[in-house]
N, C-alpha and C positions, 0 to 999 in steps of 0.2 A: 298257821298264820304268822307265828313269831319267826319261823324259819324263812318264810317268804320276805318278811320285813327285814330280817338280817341280811339276806341276799341283796335286797335293794340298797341297803346301807353299804355293803361291800363294793357294789358296782359304782355307787355314787362317789365312794372314796377313791376308787381307782381313777374314775373320770376327773376328780379334783386333782389328784396327784399329777395325772397326765397334763391337765390344763396349767397346773402350777409349773411344771417342767418346761412347757413351751413358752409361757408368757413370764418366765423368770427374769424380770428386770430389777434394777436396784432401787426402784421407786418411781413415782409419777403416775400420771393417768393418761398421757398421750395427747393432751391438748396444748395449745400455744402457751397458755398461762401455766401449765403444769405438765411439761413434757416427760415422757419416759426417760429414766436416767440409765445411761449405759456406763458401767463401771468395770466389767469384767469381759473376758473372751466369751463366756457363756451368754452373757447378756447380748453381745453383738450377734452370736450365732443363732440365739433364740429369735432375734429380729428377722434373720434370713429365713428361718423356718416357719415364719408366720405371715403369709401374704396378706391376711386380713388387717394387719397393722401397717401396711405399706402406704396408707394415707395419713398416718398419725405423725406426731411431732416427738423428736428424740434429741437428747442432749448428751454429749460425752462429758463425763465428770472425772475422768482419770486417764492417764496413758494406759494403752492395752497392748500386751504382747501376744500375738496370734501364732506363736511358733508351734504350738501343740497341734495345729491343723495342718495336715499334709494332703497331697493328692487332691481329691475332690471333697474332703471332709468339711470344709467351710461351706456354710450355706449362703449363697450368693443373694443379695438383696435386690429383688427386681429381676425378672427372667425373660420378660417379653413385653410387647406393647399392651397386651391385655393385663399383664401381671407386672406392672411397672411400679416403681417407687414414686409416689406423688405427694409424699409428705415432706417434712422439714427435718433435716439432720444438722444440728449445730455441733461442731467439734469443740467449740469454746476454747480453741488454742491448744487443745490436747493432741496427742499423737497415737496413731495405731501402727505398730510395728510388726515386721517379720510376717506379713501375710504371704502365704504360698498357696497357689492354686494351679494345678496342672491338668489339663484336659486334652482331647483330640482336636483335630483341625475342623471337625464337623460341629463343634459346639460353639455357639455364638453368644455374645453378650456377656463377657467375662471381665470381672473387676471386683473391687470391694462392693461396688454397686454394678449390677449387670445392666439394668435398664432403668433410667430416670425418665419419668414421663412428664406430661404437661402439669405445671404447677409445682413439680418437685424442686426442693431446694437443698443444696449442700453448701455449708459455709463454715469458715474458721476451722478447717479440718486438715491435719497433716497425716500423710501415709508414708511411712518410712520403710526402706529396705524390703520393698514388695519383690516377689518372684511370681509373676503371672504368666501363664502359658495357656493360650486358647486358640480358637479358630479364627472367626471374624468378630469385628467390633470388640477389641480388647484394649483395656486401659488400666493404668495403675490405680486409678480412682473409680472410673466409670467406664463401662463398655459402650453404652449408648445413651447420649443425653438428648432426648426428644423433647424440645420445648421447655426444658427445665433450666435452673439457674444455679450455677456454681460460682461461689465467691470466696476469695481470700483463702484458697486451699492449695495443697501441693502434694506431689508424689515423688518419691525417689526409689531406686531400685532397678529392676529389669523387667521389661515386657516383651513377649514374643507372640505374634500373631501368625498362625500357621495357614490360614485360609488364603487361597490364591484367586478366588472368585470375588468375594465381597470385600475382603481386605479389612482396612481401618484398624490400625494399631497405633496407639499414642501413649506417650508417657504419662499423661493425665487422663485423657478421654479417647476412646477409640474413634467414635463418631459423634460430632456435635451437630445434631440435626435440628436447626431453627432454635437452638438453645443460646444461652448467654453464659459466657465465661469471663470473669473479671477478676483481676488482681490475683492470678494464679500462676504457678510455675511447676516445672518438672525437670529433674536432673538425672534421671535414670538412663539406662542403655536400652534403646528400642530396636527391635528387629521385627520384620514382617515381609509380606510379599508385595501388596499393592496398597497405596494410600497409607504411608507410614510417616508419622511426624513425631518430633520431640515432645510436643505438648498434646496435639491431637492428630489422629490419622486423617480423618476427613472433617470439613467444616462446611456447613450451609447455614450457619448462625452468625453470632457476634462474638468476637474475642477482643478484650480490651485490657491494656495494661498488664500483659502476661509476658513470661519468658520461658525459654528451654535451654538448658546447657548440656544435655546428654548427647552421647554418640547415637546416631540413627543410621540404620542399615536396612536396605530393601531392594525391590526390583523396579517397580513403576510408581511414579508419583511419591517421591521421597523428599521430605523437607525438614529443616532444623526445627521449625515451629509447627507447621502443618504440612502433611503430605499433599493434601488436596484442599483448595479453597474455592468452593463452587460459585456459580453465578448468583448474585444477590447476597453472598456472604461478605462480611467485613472483618478485617484484622486491623486494629488501630493501636498505636502506641505500644508496640510489642518488639522484642528482639529475641534472636537465637544465636548461641555461641558454640554449639557443639559440632563436631565433625560429622559430615553427612556423606554417605556412600550409597550408590545405587546404580541402576542401569539406564533407565529412561525417565526423563523430566525429573531432574534432581536439582534442588535448590537449597541455598543456605537458610532461607526462611520458609519458602513454599516450593514444593515440587511442581505442582500444576496449579496455576492461579487463573480462575475465571471470574473472580470477584473483585473486591476493592481492597487494597492495601494501602494504609496511610500512616506516615510517621513511624516507620519501622526500620530495623537494621539487622544485618547478620555479619558475624565475624568468624564463623567456623570455617574449616577447610572443606571444600566440596569436590567430590570425585564421582564420575559417572561415564557413561558411554555416549548417550544421545540426548541432547537438550539439557545442557548442564550450566547453571548460572550461580553466580555468587549470592544473588538474592532469590531468584525464582528460575526454575528450569524451563518453564513454559509460561507464557503470558498470553491468554487466548483472546478471541474476539469479544469486545465489550468490556474486557477487564481494565482496570485502572490502578496504576501504582503511582503514588504521589509522596514527595518529601521522604525518600527512602535512601539508604546506601548500603553497600556491601564492601567488606574489607578482607574477606578470607581468601586463601589460595584456591584456585579453580583449575581443575584438570579433567579432560575428557577427549573424546574422539571427534563426534560430529555436533555441530550447532552448540558451541561452547562460548559463553560470554562473561565478562567481568561482573555484569549486573544480571542479565537475562540470557539464557541460552537459545531459546527458540520462541518467536513471537508470531502471532497471526492477528493482525488488527488490533492488538492490545494498545493501551495508552500508558505512556511513561511521562510523568510530569515532574520536573525539578528533582531528578534523582542522580546519584553519583556512585562510582566505584573507584577503588584504589587500584591504579594500573600497576603499581610495583608490587604490593602484597598479593594481588590476585594473579599476576603474571599474564594478564590479558589487557590488550590495548583496544579491544572492540567488544561490543555487546549488541544483542538483538533488541529491536523495539525501541531504543532510545536511551536516555541517560548520558551522562558525561564521565569520562574517565579523568581522574586527577592523580597527581603524585601524592605520596604519603604526606608531604609537608602542606600541600594544598588541601588535602582532606581534613587537616587539622586547623585550617585557617577559616576564621569566621566569615570573611568577606564573601566567599563563594555561596555559603548558605544564606547569607544576608541578601545578596543579589537575587537569589533564587526564591525569596519569599518565605523562608522558613520561620520568620518571626511569629510569635504569638501562637505557636502550634505545639507547645509543651517541650521544646528542645532547649538545652543548655550546653555550653562549651567552655572548656579552658582553652582559650584561643592560643594557637601555636604549640599546645601541649598535648591534647588528646583529641580524639574524634568527638563529634557530638554525641550527647546522651540525653536519654528521656529524663525529664524533671523528676518524675516519681522514683527514679533509682537512687536519688540522694547522693550522687557522686561528686557534688560540687559543681563549679562553673557558674556562668551567668546566662541569662536567656539571651537568645539570638535577637539582635535588634532589627528594627524595621529597616528596609533598604533605603538608603539615602543616594541622591545624585552623586555619582563618583566622578571626579575629573578624570577624563581619559588622558593618558600620557602621550598625547600627540600635539604637534604644532597646529595652530589654528584654533578657531573658536566654534566651528561647526555651522556657521551661518553661510548663506549663499555668497556673501561678500568676502568671507574669511573662512572657507571650508577647512575641516581637519585634513591634514596632509599624512598620507600613508607612504612611508619611505622603505620600510623593511618588511620581511616576512613575518617578523614577530609583531610589528604594528598591525598588520592585516589579522593575524590570529587573535588579537585582542578584541576585535569588533563584535565578536559573538558573545562576550562576556559582560558588556556594559549595557544595562537596561536603558540608561538615560540618553543613549546616543542613537537609537534606532530610528529616529526621525530627524537626523541631522545631515549636513552636507559633507561629502568626502571627496578628495581628489587624489588619485594614485599618481605619485611623483617619480616612480621608477619601475622598471621591469623587476618582477619578484620571481625567486625560485623557492617553492614551498616544500621541496624535498625534505622529508624528515619532520615536518611540522604537523602536530596533531591539530586537526581542523574540526570545527562544528560549524553547521550552518548559521549564518548571520540571520538573526530574527527568528530563531528556533522557538516554536510555540511550546515545545516540550521543556523549555527552560524558563518558563513564566514569561516569555516574550510573546508578542502578538504579530510578528512579521516586520519587515523593513519598510518604513514610510518615507525614508529620506531620499537623497540624491547621491548616487555613487557614480563619479565621473572617472573612467579609467584613463582618460587623457591620452589615449592611443597607446598606452603601455600594455604589457603582456604579463600575465600571471601563469606560471608554468608549474607542472607536476603537483596538481591538486589531488590529494588522496583522502577521500571520505569513505570509510567502510562502516556503514550502518545498516546491515541487511534487513533488519526487522523494523526499521523506523520509517515514518512517513514525513513528508515535506523535506526532501533531502536534495541538496545542491549547494553550490557555493553560497547562495542565499536560500534560506528555508522557504520563505515566501516574500513576494514584493507586493505590498498593500496598494490599494487605490491612491493615487497621488505619488507613490514611490517611483523613482526612476533609476535605471542602470543604463549607462551610455558609454561608448567609446572604449569598451573594455574587450581585451583579447585574453582568452583563456585557453591554454595549450596543454596537451598531455594530461588530461583528467583521468582519474580512475575513481569513479563514484558508484557505490553500491547502496541501495536503499530498498524499502518495501513498496509502498505506494506513493504516488506524487514525487517522482524522481526526475531531476534534470541536471544538465551540466552546469547551467547558471543558476537556476531556481527550481525549487519543487513546484511551486505554484506562483502565478503572477496575475495581479489584478491592475498592475501599474503599467509603465512604459519601459520597453527595452529597445534601445536603439543603437545601431552601429556596433554590434558586439558579435564575437564568434567564439565557438568552442570546438576544440578537437580532442579526440581521445575515446575513452570507453565509458559508457554509462549503462548501468544494469539495475533493473528493478525487479524484485522477486515477485511482484504482483501486478498492479495496474497503474496506468497513467504515467508513462515513461517517455521522455523525449530528450534529444541531444542538447537542447537549449532549456526548455522548461517541461515539467511533467504535465501541468495544465496552464493554458493561457486564457484569462478572461479580459485582458487589457489590450495593449497595442505592442506588436513587435515589428520594427521597421529596419530594413537594411542589415539584417543579420544572417549568419550562416553557421552551419555545422559540418564537420568532417569527422566522422568516427563510427564506432560500432555501438549501436543501440539496441538493447534487448530487454524484453519484459517477460513476465511469468505468463500472462494471460491476455488482457484486454487494453486497448488504447495506447498503441505504441507507435511513435512517429520519429522520423529522423530529426525533425526540428521540435516538435511538441506532440505529446500524446493526445491531448484534447485542445480544441480551440473554439471558444465562443466569443472571441474578441475580433481583432482586425490585424491581419498579417500582410505586409507590403514589402515588396522587393527583397525577399528573402530566398535562401536556397540551401540545399544540401549538397555536399561535394564528394561523391565517390565513396561514401560509406555504406552502412547497412542498417536496416531496421527489421527486427524480427521479433515474433512473440508466438506463444503456443495457443493463441485463441483467435478472437476477432478484433476487427478495427486495427489494422497495421498499415502504415503508410510511409512512403519514402520521406515526406515532409510532415504530414499529420496523420494521426491515427483516426480520430473522429473530429469532424468539422461542423460547427454550428454558427460560424462567423464568416466575414468577408475575407477572401484570399485574392490578392491582386499582384500581378507582375512577379510570380515566384516560380521557382523550378526545382526539381530534384534529380540528381544523377545516382542517388542511392539505390541499392537493391532492396526489395521489400519481400519479406517472407512471413507468411502466417497461415491460418487455417480458413477463416471466414472474413469476408470484407477486407480484401487486401488490394491496395492500389499503389501505383508508382509514385503518385503525389499524395493522395488521400485515400485512407481506407474506407471511410463512410462519410458521405456528405448529405447533411439534412437541412433543407430548407434554407440554403445559403448560396451566395454568389461566388463563383470562382472565374477569374477573368485574367486573360493574358498570362497563362501558366503552361508549363510543360513538364514532362518527365521522360528520361531516356534510360533508366535503369532497368534491370531484369526484375520481374515480378513473379513470385511463385506463391500459390496457394491452393485451396480446395474449391470452395464455392463463393460466388460474387467476387471475381478477381478482375481487375482492370488495369491497363497500362497506365492510366492516369488516376482513376477512381475506381474503387471496388464496387460501391453502391451509391447511387445518387437519387435521394428520395425526397418526397414531399416539397415539390416545387423548387428543388435546388436548380440553380441556373448556371450553366457552364458555357462561357463564350470565349472565342479566340484562343483555344487551347489545343495542344497536340501532344501525342506520345510517339516515340521512335525506338523503343527498346524491344524486349521480348516479354510475352505474357504467357504463363503456363498455369493452367488450373486443372486440378484432378476431378472436379465436379461439374456442376452447372452454372450458368450465368458468367461466362468468361468472354471479355471483350478487349479489343486493342486500345481502346480509350476508356470505356466504362463497362464493368461486368453486368450491372443491373441498373436500369434507369427509369424513373417515373417523373423526371423533371424536364427542363428545357435544355437542349444541347444545340448550340448555334455557333456557325463559323468555326468549326473545329475539324481536325483530321488526325488520322493515325497511320503510321507506316509499320506498326508492330507486327512481328511474327506472333501468331496466336494459336495455342493449343489447349483444347478443353475436351469435355465429354458431351454435355448437353447444353444447348442455347450458347452457341459459340459465334461470335461475329467479329468482323475486322474493326468495327468501330464500337459497337455495343453488343453484348451478349444477349441480353433480354430487355426489350423496350416495352413497357406496359403501363396500364392505368393512367392514361392521359400523357404519357411521355411524348415529347416532341423533339424531333431531330430535323434540323434545316440547315442548308448550306454547309454540308459536311461531306467529307470523302475518306476513303481508306485505300491502302495499296499493298499492305503486308499479306504474306501467305497465311491461310487460315485452315486449320485442321481440327476435325472433331468427330463425334459419332453420330449425333442426331440434332437437328435444328441448327444447321451450320449455314451461315450467310456471309458473303463478302463484306456487307456493311453491318447487317444485324442478323442475329441467329433466330430469334423469336420476336415477332412484333404483334403484340396483343393488345387491343383496345388503345392504340396509340397511333401516331402519325409521323410519316417520313415525307419530306418535301425538299426538292432541289438538291439532291444528293447523288453521289456516284461512288462506284467502287471499281478497282482494276485488280482486286486481290485474286490470286490463285486460291481456289476453294475446294477442299475435299472432305468427304465424310460418307456415312453409310445410309442414312435416311434423312428425308426432309432437308435436302441440300439445295441452296439457291444461289445464283450469282450476285444477287443483291440482298435478298431476304431468304432465310432458310424456311421459316414456317410462320403462320399466324393469320389473324384476321383483321389486323390493323390497316389503316389507309396509307397507301404510298402513292405520291403524285410527282409528276415531272422529274423522275429519278432514273438513273441509268446504271448499267453494269457492262463491262467489257467482256463479251462472250469469248473472245480469243484468249485473253490472259487469265480469265476466271476458270476456263475449262468447263463452264456451265452454260447450258442454253436455256434453263429455266429458272424461275425465281417466284417466290410468293408475294411478289411485289416489284414494281419497276418495269423498265423496258431494256431489253439487251441490245447492244450496239457493238459494231466491229470496232478494232482498235483505230482504224482510219476515221470512222465516224466520231469516236470518242475524243479524237484530236482535231476536230473541226468546229470552229466557233459557231457556225450556224446551227449545229445540232442542239446547242444549249440556248442560243438566243431565240431560236424559233419556239422553244418551250418556255420562254419568258424569264430565263435566268438573267441577272443584272450584271452586265459587263460595262455599263455606261457611267461615264463621269459627268455627262451633260444632261442628265435627267433631274437635276436638282438635289441629288444626294450622291454619296460616294459609292463606286461600284463595289459589289460583293466579290466578283470573280475577275480574274485576268487569265488570258491563255496566249501562249507563244505558238508559232508555227510548228507543227509535228510534235506538239507536247499536250499533255493533259491540262485542264484548268487547275489553277491554284487560287487561294484566297488572296485578296488584295493586301490583307494585313501581313502576309508573308513577305512582301516585297519591300526592301529597304526604300525609304523616301528618296534616297540619292541614286537608286539604280534606275536612272532614266532610260538607259539602253535596254534594261531588263535581260541581262545576260548572267545575273548571279554575281556581279562584281561591281565595285564602285571605283571607277578609273577615268582614264582620259576619254574613252568613248563617251561616257556620261558628260564629261566637261565639254566636249565637242558640241553635243546637242545644246547644253546649257548656254554655251557662248553664242550659239546661233540666234538665241531668243533673248540675249541680254537687253535689259531695260524695256522690252515690249510690255505694253500695258493693256493689250486686249485678249489676254490669255483665258479669261473666264468663258470667252465665247469661241476662241480660236483653237481648233485642232487639239482636242483633249488637253486643255491647259498648256498650250504650247509644247506639245509632245512630253508633258509631265515635268518640263523644266521649271514651271511655277510650282515649287515644292511646298509652299505654304498655302497654295490655292487661294490667294488673295487677288488674282487678276493680273499680277505683273511679275516680271523676273528681275529682281533687285538684290541688294546687299543681304537681305534677310534670307533669301534663298541661297546665296553663295555661302553663308555661315552654315546653313543645314548641310549642304553638299560637302564642305570641308570636314564636318564633324563625322562623316562616314567614310572619308577618303581611304581607299585601298582596303576597305572591309568587304566581308561577304555581302552580296546584294540580296540574296533571296534566303529568308530565314527557314530553316528546316525543322 
C-alpha cells in the first residue's frame, strides 16, 4: 500500500512539474482585472504552447528578446480558425525584439500571433527586428486577423511570404479579415507573391490612422500599405512612404482596390509591369477613392498612371497626383495632375472640399498631411467663392470673357462659376494645355449649369487623356438648364472610360449650333462624337471624326439619346464598337430625331445602323444615311433595330449594308414598328432574313408607301423589299431590287406569313418570278401610272390631301417628299424650265381647283401664284430638284 501511495505521489509530482513548465507566467490569473504577466521569452513561448489559454488576458511587463528561438522553435500563438487567439494581449508600451521564425511555403498563419479570432485584441505592442518567413498569411505581428482588433501597435524587420496561391504577406498583418486595425504602423521590408503590403497583405476589414514606410516587393497585388483592399473594406486616414516593386496591380498605397479609400496618400516610388499607379495599381468596379493624393515616382509598361494604373468603373473623387515627381501626366479612372508647387498649395484642396476631413497643410511649403501625424500646419479651410480672373461678372448681361487658352483651362477649377455665363472672345489653340472636363463630378463639382456661348469661335487641339474616367469631354456634363452654343471644336483627341464625348460626356441641357472634329475614344460604353449621352436637346450640330468605343452605345454624334435631336449630321467619319448599339449618328435612341443625316461609316457586332443602331419607341423623321454599314446581326443602312412602336417616316438610305448574320436590311435590319414613306437604294449583303428595305419585319411591324432598288444578296429568307415578314403588314410598297439567295427567295418578300397588300415587284430587274407576298410586274408595267392608281395608290393632289407618290414617264414611282418644291418641271433640276411654267401661271388665283395647283406653280398650295411662291422658287434656284 505504501509503495502504491508513493507511486501516486511521484506521478502527481511529475504532472505538477509539467503543468508548471507549461503555464510558467510571471504572475496573474488571466482575467481582465488580473491578466497573466509576460516578462520573459519563456513566458511568451509558454503562451504559444498552451491553446487552452488563448481566450485569456495577458499583459507585457518588460521588453523581451526572442533571439534564442530559431527556425520553428518559437510556439506561434493561434494556429487556425478553430485554435485562434480570442483573448486580450496588452503590450503596455513594451517591445518584443528579434523574433525569428522560418518555415516552408506550405505553412500558413505565421507571425508572433498566427491567427487572431473574433473578439481577440492586441494593443500597445511593439515588435522590432522580426525575421518572419512563412507560406501564406504571414505578418510581422499577426498572420490572420479574423474579426479581431489591433490597436496602437507596430512591427519592424522583414517578412517573407512564400505561398503563391493564398498569398497575403504584410509588415504588420498578413490578412485582415473583417478585423479592425487602428493607429498602427510597420516599417520593415516585405516580400511575397500575391497580396503583399507594407502594413497588410489583404484587407477585408477596417484600417484607420495607420502607415507603412518599408520597401514592398511581390508579383500580383502589391501595395505600399495594402496589397489588396477588398469590396466592403475601408482604409481611412492612412499613408504609405515605402518603395513598391511588383509585376501586376502595383500601387503606392494599394495594389488592388475594390473597397473604399478615404483621406490617404502615398509618396513612395512605384515600379511594375501592368496596372501601376502612384496610389493604386487597380481600382475596380464599385470601389471609391476620395480625398487622396500620390507624389511618388511611377514607372511601368502597360496601364501606368500618376494616381491609378488601371480602372474599371471605379470612382475617383477629389484626388490628385504630382505630375512632376511621378513623371506621369495621365491617370486611369480620374483624379487631377498638378505641378509640385500646386500640390503644395492649399487652394486646390480647399476647392476640392478637403476641409474638416483631418487634413493639415503648410501652405506653399509641404504636401498636405494627416492631422494625427503632428507635423505642423493648419487645417484646410472650407471652400470660399473665389473670384475667377476673367473680365466680366458672369451674368447674362455681363458674361465672363474667355480670351486665352489659359483662361479656358481655368474654368474646370472654380466651383463657384459652374452656373455662370461665359462668352468665348477669340479662337483658341489648346496645344500643350493640360485640360480637365468643366463641371467634373470627380472634382466635387456637379456638372455645368451655366451658359457657354462660343460666339462662333473655334477651340483647337483639345487633348484629354483620362482612359479610365467617366464623364469625359470638354465639359464633363451639362446639367438641365445648362447651355453650350455657337462653339466650334476642332482636332480633339479625347480618351475616357464611360460617357465620353467630344463636347460633353453627358448632357441634360441644350447644345446648339456646335460642331466637333477629331478623335473620340471610350474604353467602355456611351461614346459619341459630340456627347456620350444626351437627355436634353441637340440642335444644328455636327461631328466629323473617328469615334470608337469598347462595347455598347457608340454613335457618331451621341452614344445614347433620350432627348431631342434636330437638324444635326455626321460628316464622313466613322463610328465603331466591339458590341451592340452602334450608329453613324446615334448608338441607342429613345428620343425624337428630326431632319438629321449621317455620312459616317458604322461598324459593330449587333444592332448596327447607318444612322441609329437601336431605335426604341421613338420617332425618326426626315432623316437619311449614306455611309457603309458593317456588322453581324440586326444591321441596317439607316437603323439596325426598330422596336416597340418606333416610327420611321420620310427617311432613306443610299449606302452599302453588310451583315454576317441574320436581320440585315437596306433601311432597317429588324422592325416591329411603323415604317412610312421611306426608301432604300442600299446594296445589301447578309446571311438570313435579308431585305432591300427591312431584313425582318415582325410582331405587328407595319411598312407602307415604301420602296427599294438596291441589289440584295443572302442565303435564306431573301427579299427585294423584306427578307422575312412574320405577323406583320406590308402595303403600297414596291421593289426593283436584283435579288439572289439559296432558299426562300422572293422578288418582294423572301418568307413569312405576314399580310402583304397592293404591293409589287419588278420580275425583270429582280430576276425572281415568285414572292411570299405582293404581285410581280414587268418593268413596263412598273413604270406605268395606271398599275398603281388602279391599286389605289395616292398620286392625287386634288383629293383633299397631298399625294404620296409621283411618277414620270418611263420611270418608277418616287415619293412626293423627294421632289423639291421648286422642281415644277420635275426633271431633277431647278432652272429656267421651272421658271417658264411658273411665269405662265403668274398671279393666277384658281390654282386650288385648276390642273394640279397650276401644274405645281402654286408652290405653297394656297390657291394662287404670287410673290410668296416666287420667293420659294428662288430659294431653290439651280439646286438639284429630286432628293436622293
